[in-house]
Each structure stands twice: as structure tokens, then as C-alpha cells.
N, C-alpha and C positions, 0 to 999 in steps of 0.2 A: 148728506144731512147727518147732524149729530142728534141721536135719539137717546136722551137721558132716561135711565131706568130707575136707579136707586141711589140715594145718598144716605150715609149713616155716619154717626160720630159719637165719640165718648170723651169725657174729660176735656171737652171743647167748650170754652166760654163758661156758661153756667150749667152745663150738662155734666152728670156724674159719670162713674166708671162703668156704666152699662150702656151698650149701644142704643142710641136713638136712631130710628130708621124711618125714612119717608120714601114711599114708592112713587116716584115722580110720574111715571106713565100710567098710573092707576086710574086717574080721573081727568076728564078734559078741563075741569075748572074746580079749583079748591080755594076756599076762604081760610086764611090763617088769622086767628084772633087771639087775644090775650091781653092781660094788663101790662102796663109799662114795666119793663125790666123782666118780663116773664120769658123772654128769649124768642120772640116772634121772628126776628130778623136773622136767627141763627142759620136757617136754611140757606139764605143768601150768602152769608159769610162762609159757611161750610163748603158750598159748591165752589165759590171763588178761591178759597184756600186750597182745596184739593187740586184744582186745575192750574192755579197760577202761583201758589205758595204765599199768597197774601189775601187777607179778607177783603170783603167789599167795603166795609167801613174802615175808618182810620184807627186801627188797633195794632199795637206792636206785637211782636212774636211772643214775648213773655206773657202778655195779657190774654193771649188766646188759650193758654193752659189754665184749666180750672184751678182757681186759687185755693180751694179746700184740699183737693187731692194732690195738686201741684206736680203731677206727672202723668204719663201714659195718655197724652193727647193724641187721638187718632181720628182722621177723617178719610172716608172712602167714598168714591163715586164710581158708578158703573154706567156705561153708555155703549151704544152701538154706532158704527159708521159703516154703511153698506152691509157686507156679510161678516164683518169683523166685530168682535166684542172686546171691550177694553175695561180695565179697572185701574183706577189711580189710587194709590195709598200714600198718604202723607202724615207724618207723625212728628211730635215734639216730645222730648224727654222720654225715651231716646229719639233722636232725629231719624227720620226714615222718609225716603222718597222712592216709590216703586211704580213702574208702568207695566201692566200686564196686558198682553194681547193674546186672545184666544187661549187663555189658560197658561201661557208661558210668559215669564218675566223678561222684558227686553234688557239686553246687556247694559250694565251700569259702569262699564269700564271708564267712560268719560267723566269729566267733572259734572257736578250737579247743575252748574250753569248751562253746560252743553246739553245735559239731559233735559232740562226745562225747555231749551231752545228746540230740541228734537220734538218734544211734545207739542209745542205751539206751531212749529213750521211744518212738521210732517204728519201730524195726526189731527190736531184741532184746526189748523190752518187759519188761526186768528189769535190776536194777543189780548191782553187784559182789557184794554180800552175798547177794542172792537167788540169783544164779548159782551161787555156791559151796555153797549149801544143798542144791541139787538135782543138782549135778555132781560135787562133791568130798567126800571123807570121809577122815579119818585123818591128814592132814598135820599137821606140828608147829605150823604157823601157822593151822590151821583152827580156827574157833570153832564148836563144836556149837550147834545151835539152843537147847538148854536153858541154855547159858551166855551167850546173847545178852541184852541188856537188853530190857525189855518193848517199848520203841519199835521196836527192830530186829526183834524177833519178829513184831510186828504188820506191819511193812513187808514181811517175807518172805511172810507169809500173804496180804497184799493183792496182792502180785505174782502169787502162785500162783493166787488166785481172780480175777485180772484186775479187781480193784476199785480199783486205785490211781488210776484215772481220777477216782474220787470225791474222793480226797485232792487231786489236782491241781485239780479243780473247786473244792474248798473253799479251796485256796490262792489260786486266781484270784479267788474271791468275796471273800476277805479283802483281797486287794490292791485289788480294785474298791471294796470298802467303805471302805478307807483313802482311796482317791481320792474316793469319794463324800462322806466326812466333810469332806475339804478343800473339795470343790466346794460342799457345803452351807454350810460356813463362809463361803466366798466369796459364795455366793448370798444368805445372810442379811445379810452385810455390805453387799453391793451393793443389796439390797432396802431395808435401813434407810437407807443413804446416799441412795438415790433418793427415798425418802419424805421425808427431810429437805430435799432439793433441791426437791421439790414444794411443801412448806410455805413455803420461802423464796420460791419462784417465785410462789406465790399471793399472798403479802404484797406482792411487787414489783408484780404485776399490779393489786392493789387500789390501791396508791399511784399507779401510772401512770393507772389509771382515774379516780381522784379528781382528779388533776392535769389529765388530759385533759378531764374534764367541765367544769372551770373554763374551760379554753381554748376548748372547743367552745361553751360558753354565750356567751363573749365574741365569738367569731367569728360565731356564729349571730346575735347581736345586730347585729353590723356588717352581716351579710347582709340581715337584716330592714330595717335602716335604709336600706341601698342600694336594696333592692327598693321601699321606700316612696318614696324619692327618684325612682327610675325611673318609678314610677307617676305622680308629680306632673309630672315632665318630659315623659312621654308625653302626659299630659293637656294640658300647655302646647303641645306640638308639635301636638296635635290642634286645639287652639283656634287656633293660628297658621295651620295649614293651612286650617282652615275660613275664617278671615278672608281669607287669600290667595285661596282659591277663590272666595269671595264677591266680592271687590273687584278682583282682578287684571285680569280680562278687561274688565270694565265700565270700570274706571279707565283702562286702556290705550286703549280705544275712545273714551272721552270726551276724553282728552288729545289723541288724534289729531284728532278732530273740532275741538276747540278750537284746536289749533295750526293746523289748516287754515283755520279761520275767522279766526284772528289774522293769518295770512298774507294772506288775502283783504282784510281790513280795512286792513292795511298797504299793500297794492297800491292800494286805493281811495283812501286818504289821500294816497299818493304821486301818483296821477293828479289828485286834487282840488288838491293843492298845486301841481302843474305847471300846471293850468288857472288857478289863482289867479295864479300868476306871470305867465301869459300875459295875463290880464285886467288885472292891475296894470300890466303893461308897456304895454298898449293905453291904459289910463287915463292913465298918465304921458305917453304920446305925445301925446294930445289936449290934455292939460293944459299941456304944455311947448311944443307946436307949434301955431301959428295958420295955418301954411301947410304945404303938402306938401313934404317934403324932397326928393322926387324931381322933381316938376314945378314946384315953387315957387308953386303955385297956392294961394291963400288958402282956408283951410278955413272953412266956414260955422260961425259961432259957435253957432248952434242945433244944427247937426249935431255940433259938438264937444261941446256940453253933453249932447246926447242920447247920444252915444257914451260920454261919461264917466258919465252916469247908468246906462246899461245895464251898463257895466263894474263900476260900484260895486254895482249890484243883483246882478249875477252873482257878484261877489266875495263879497258877503254870503251868498248861497245856498251858494256853494262852502265858505265858512268854516263855515257851519252844518253842511254835510255832513261837513267835516273834523272838526269838534267832535264830531258824532254818531259818526263812525267812531272817533275817539279814545276817546270815552266807551264805545262798544261794545268797543273793544279793551281798555280798562281793565277792563271787566266780565269779558271773556274771561280777562284776566290774573289777575283775582281768583279766577275759577273754577279756572284752571290752578294757581294757588297752593294753592287748597284740595285739588285733585287731587294736586298734588305732595306735600302733607302726607300724604295717604293713601298715595302711592307710597313715601314715606319710611317710613311705618309698615309697608308690605308688605316693604320691604327689611329693616327692623328685625326684622320677624317671621321672615324668611328667615334672617337672621343668628342669631336666637334658636334657630330650628330646628337650624341647623348646630351652634351651641354646645351645645345640649341633646343633640343626637345624639352629639357627641364625649363629653360628660359621661356619657351613658348607656353608651357603649362602655367608657369608663373604669370605670364602676361595675360593668358586667357582667364585665369582666376581673377586677376586684377580687373579685366574687362567686365567679367560677371559681377564683381563687387561694385564697380562703377555704374553698370547698368541697373543694378538693384538700388544703388543710391539715387539714380535718376528716376527710377520707378517710384522710389520712396518719396521723392520730391514732387512727382506728378501724379502718382497713383492715389486711390481712395484711402489707403491706410496712412498716407503721408500727411504732413501738416496742411498742405494745400488741399488734399482730398478731404481731410477732416473739416477743414474750413469751408469747402464747397458743400459738404454734407450739412454742416450747421446752417449755411446760407439757405440750402434747399429746405431744411426744416423750418427755418424762420419764414421763408416765403410761403410755405404751406400753412404755417400758423397765421401769417398775415391774411392769406386768402380765406382761411377759416373764420378769422375775426371779421373780415369784410363781409363774408357771406352771412355770418351771424348777425352783423349789424343790419344788413338788408332785410333779413327775416324779422328782426325786432322792429325795424321801421315799418315794414309791411304789416306786421301784427298790430302795431300801435295805430296805424292808419285805419285798419279794419275796426279796431276797438273804438277809436275816436268816432268813426261813422256810426257804429252800433250804439256808442254812448249818446250820440245826438238823438238817436231814435228812442233810447231808453230813459232820457231825461224826462222830468215832469212835463215839459212842454212838447214831448214827442208822442210816441205811440200811446202812452197812458192817457194823455190829454185827449187824443182822438177817440179812444174808447169811452172815456168819461163823457165827452161831448155827445156821443151816440146815446148814452144812457140818461143824460140830464133831462131830456124831455119826458122820459118815462118816470123818472124820479119826481119831477115837478108835478106831473099829472097825478101821481099817486098821493103826494103830499096834499095837493088841493082837494083830492077826492076825500081823504080822511078828515081834512079840515071842514069840509062841507057836512060830513056825517056828524062831526062834533059841533055843528051849528056855528062855525066860525067862517064867515063868508068874506074871505080876502083872496087876493091873487098872490100866491107865494111862488118865488122863483129863485133857484140857486144858479149862479154862474159857474164857469169852469174853475174858478178859484174858490168856490163854495162860500162866496159872499151872497147874502140874501138881499132880495128886493121884494118888498111887501107892499102891495097896493090895495087900498080899500075899494069898495064899489064905486066910490066917487073919484077914483084914480089918484087919491092922495098917496104919497110914497112914505113908507115907514121902514124901520128896521126892528129887529127882534127886541132890543132893549126898550123900544118905545111903548110896548104893551104891558098890561097888568100881569100879575102873577098867574091869574086864571087863564088869560089868553096865551101867555108863554107856555103854560102847561099843555094847552091844546096843541100848540105848535110842536112841543116835545113829543106828545103822543102821536101826532100825525107822522113825524119823522121816524119814531120808533117802529110804527107799523109799516112805514115805507121801507125802511131798511130790512125788516124781516121779509117783506114781500120780494125785494130785490135779491136778498140772500137765497130765498126759495127759488126764484127764477134762475139764478146762476148756479144753484146747488153748491154754493161755496161755504158760507158760514151759516147755513140754514140749521135751525134747531127746533125741537118740539117744546122747549122750556121757555116760559115767559113769566117773569116775576114783577109784579107791581107793588112797590113798597110804599104804603100809605098814600098812594095816588088818589084814592077816593076820599082821603081825610083832609086834603089840602084845599086847593083853590077851586075845585070843581063844584059847581052848583048842582041842583037836582037835575036840570036838563043835561048838564055835562055828564053826570053819572049815567043817565039813561043812554046818552049817545055813546059813551065809552062801552057800556054793556052791549050795545048793539054791535060795536066793532068786535068785541070779544066773542060775541056769538057768531060772527061771520068768519072767524079765523078758520083756516084750513083744517081739515080732518087730521087728527093725530097730534094736535097742539095740546099742551098741558100748561094751563095758566094757574099761577099761584098769586093770590091777592092778599097782601098783608094789610090789615085794617083794624082800627079801633071801633068802627061802625058795624059791628057784627049784627046788631039788632036791625039795622036798615038793609043789610046785604044778605042775610041768611037765605032768603028765598031765591036768590039770583045765582047760586053755585051748586054744583052737583055733590060736593063733599066739603067737609069742614075739618080743620085741625085746630085744636085749642091748646095753647101753651100755658102751663100753670107752674107756679113755683111751689114746691113741696120740700120742706126742710132745706131750703137754700139751693135746691137743685131743680132745673127745668125738666118738665115732663110733658109729653104730648098725649092728647086724647083725640082720636079720629072718629068721625061720624059721617054717615051718609045723609044728605039733606033730602034728596028725592031720587 
């Protein structure tokens, strides 16, 4: 329930630069009187402007600022909702809009429009039209419930029944569904696009695979040839090693022995040749000398001949030995030559091994390079691997878009089902149908109190059916202004009762603007006073009227508006 406490204003309409204040919760019933133009309806405009940023009457923003002071227009209203206290401050020249809760100003970071929306939806829980359906009656600018369009009638009832949340939810659902449709369009587009990319990528992978297979086959053929060649070379190396192992040591040993023997034979030959030289020298001596060169003694011819024969014989033996040594040396040389041939073969084999080893290393490097090339063609870092990775990414993206599409479709299905329930023909209509009998009962109750004996009924579309006691059927526009006013009053009090029952838009404030001055006769006035007297405890009724002399005794307090020096002032008094 909204319990209004105080409203104050200055430089508002005809009021000057000093605050005029009315304590709303001071008296259960207050009569507001004054001459035309004195400002009697300022209370109504001030409350409306403070709460909704626009007055109750059809007055533009500039006209609300006092035309004499022309600045500093301020309106403040204080109220309570439950355990929370609120103060709304709204001003013109300079512009100001503040919402205070429990002494702290609520954040104004958002736009003023959103700030107003916050006030209406989160604090007041009613809008301008709904507020005036349960707070105000009788003003010249007031539009009675029965004169509202169907849409606005429904909005008032939804506020009263506190079911506007379903409308908000439905609007949110519609907005979300609009977004969902766009997201589904995007999802379908991206899904189709990804599928097309996958098809192109698969064709690309097929082409790469076919091309790679040709290259791989060629490189594998080269590898196989290289491996075959390596096998042959390894076999050759093995054979060479076997030959070297078989001949190396034996050949080296034999060569050493032969060289040693050759050296010995050479030494023998040299000694034999020296000995021959000595023998020849002796033979020449005896051949050339018949006497001793030292003692000049004649040498015996027989001795000479004997010596010469011995020398010749020894020379022959030595020559034979030399020849034999030479022959043996030649034999050794022949063997050495044969062994050198083997040694050359060993060296050749070693050179072959070295050459083959180098060739094998080159072939192995070539094999490694070719294997890397094949790995590059088939591995993850190669063109095919990268292409497969891209394909995998595309497939994951496709699955993600497909999953997203399913989620969106599922969400939209749920939203559509919820939307069906939240439509006007859904859960709201069901709730309204449950309350319609109560509403109709209350309307007829208040009509009977107002001495208007008809059967009034609203349907779920808030179209009226009015039957007389003779069962004649009428509508609202069929009646006189006085009868219409009785219907308006009955609906006003019904809405207030419904609001109190729901604790939704219930409020202590009720303002009747010139209601008693219009079409109500004396009996109607008495009936209305009877209803006002029966209002729940805590209600604060303000009646604006020109008939102060007739109504003085019917209210607990009175406020008189007067014009002094072109400014409105109020004078309060207690009647009883």
C-alpha cells in the first residue's frame, strides 16, 4: 500500500516562491474550497507532476512554472510503502528529478526516462492512467474507466490485479523471440556456410591426398632403391672386411719375414762380394808378382800357382754363393711382389669400404630427407595435416552451430509455449475471470448505495452489460450524466477495494474534484458521503468543491485556497 504523507510545492502554477505544504495523512476527510482560479486543483496537479512528470490537467511544462517568478518550480511528495519511506523531488528551471529511499537518493546514472520507468514499475507499481483511476474522480480532464479504450481498461485492471508482470514477461519474451529469430537466421546461415566450407575442404583434401600419393610413391621408390643399394654396399663392405681380415695380418707377417730374409741375403751377397774382391785381389797379386814386394824375395812358382788356384777355386765358390743368394733374393722379391699385390688389394678394399661408407651415409641422409618429405606430406604439419586440421575445426564449428541452432529452437519452443500462456487470452484472462464476479458484485453494491438500481456486469474484455430492473439492456453511453457519474463512482470505489484486496495499487489518498458540484443531486450527495464514511481506516479523502456552504459539516477539516497579490495561499481549519 502507498501511504502518502506530505506534498509541498513552490513556484508551481499560481503558488509563489515559498513552499505550500499539505499533510495528506493528517485528516481522514478534507474539504478544499476556494473561488475559481484560486488554485483548488493544485493539490491534484502537484501530486500527479511529482509522481509522473505531468500534471493531472492538460497543462504543458512551461505553464506549470509560476509566470511571475518564472523559475524555481519545485514539487515534493513523501510517502511510505511498507517499511520504506520515499521522497520524490521534481523541479523545473532548473530541471530536477530525484528519488529518495530511506534518506538516500537512488542512483541517477540511467536516463530520466528509465528513472521514471523505475519509479513506476519498481516502486509505485502503477502508471499515470491507473493511478488516476483509483485516486481521482470528477476532474474536467479525468477520463472515466468506461470511456477508456479497451486496451487502457485492461491495463488498469492488470495494474490493480498486479498481473502486469505477465505483460512485461510477454514483452520480454517477444523481444527475446525477435532476437532468437535473428540468432536462428545467423545460426542457419553460419551452419550452411560451414557445411559448404566442409564440402570444399573435403574436395581440397581429396586433391591433396591424390597428389601426395603420387609424390609419396615416387619418394618411397627412391627410398627402396637407396635401401637396396645400401644392402649391396654393406655386402661389399662385408666382403672387403672379410678379405682384409683374412689377408691383412698374414700378409704383413709374410712381408716382414721376406723383407728380413731379403735384407739377410743382401748382407750375405755383400760379404761374399767383399770376399770375392779379396780373393781376386790375392789372385791378381800372385799373377802379377813373382817376387814379394816387401822383401823382394822371389815367390815360388808352384806356390804362386797354388795360391792362384786356391783363389780361383774360392772365387768360384763365392760366386756360386752370390748367385745362389741373388737367386734366393729374386725369389723373395717375387714373393714380395705377390704379397704387395695382395697389399694393394687390401688398400683398394679399404678405399672401397671408405667410399661405400660415404655413399651409404649419403643414401641414409637421402632416405631421411625423403622420409621427412613423406611425413611432411602425411603429417599434421604438412599441407594434408593442416587441411585435415582445418576440416576438423570446420566440423567442430558445424557441430557447434548445429547445437546452437537446436538450443535456439528449443528456447523458442519454450518461449512460444510461455507466450501462449502470457498472452491476453492466457493466464491473465484466467485470473481476470476469477476476479470479474467480485468486481461486478462490488460495482453493483456501490451502485445500490448510490441509489442506482441496475445490474452492471463487465465481461472479460471489459465491455459492459447494464440491465434495468425490468431487464432492459443498456450501455454506459445510454445514461444521463448523473447516472454516468454514479457508475464512475461505483467503479472508482470498486477499483480501490480490489487494489486493497490485492495490496497492489492500494493507497490512502482519494481526491474528488468537483464531484459534488456536477450531476449529483441531494440524494446522490448523501449516498456518496455514506460511501466515503464507510471507507477503510487510514483513508485520506480530499474533496474539491465550490459548495463549501453545503459541505462544511460533512468533513473533519477544511483547506481554503485564496488569491493574495496574484499568488495562491492556503488556510487550514478543523471543522470538528
